[in-house]
Steps between C-alpha positions, in 0.01 A plus 500: 500500500386733774589860422473712814501881495575733789405863427586804710241576763317819406390630841752750634483370857553137392853383575453126462579279203304185423794261453846551651823394325558190715154371403567578133815291527315215671216499245741489208734249664217260583337537156790579262317425175155605610521854646611837366469812714479853360532790742459868426814701569508635857199294613692388809682827569272626780523159669880508490562281193684616189462398139840331536360286785216384275723444196741294712201295619404418141229755422487698178486876563265696271465876480125555485183366652378429147797265449410316820149432370621415148744238630305349789185294537490518880527845658598503867474823693426618854205731433235495229597634157495876453238622250782591260577125476151383404575539128779239528293231672363245255312174529829307505613670822455374852549785747596411856471789747314624803184643345290742704175502307290654776661841478574523129214516252748501208604147591138383482460657158837418344616173654266218414542140614525233232 
């Protein structure tokens, strides 16, 4: 089973969310026994999507970013993880995001490819 996690974006100016409710619904509908999606509460708020929208689409709403990482194997976000998230990333996680390594030395030090 693919367990996908969608955490809140940590940058204040970031208003996007990595997966919108209609795509959550499509992923679950097309793979009913093979996909579970966990989204942190209010992750879609700035993009105009409520927790109710995500719950109706089939996602499980979790309260904390730690719960996202505990429940998911694949983390999908818009921007690279915030340094406060590094402690939750383990070898079992695949993180999908736009990484900007050139401007962020912490990413070079803390995020290592497999």
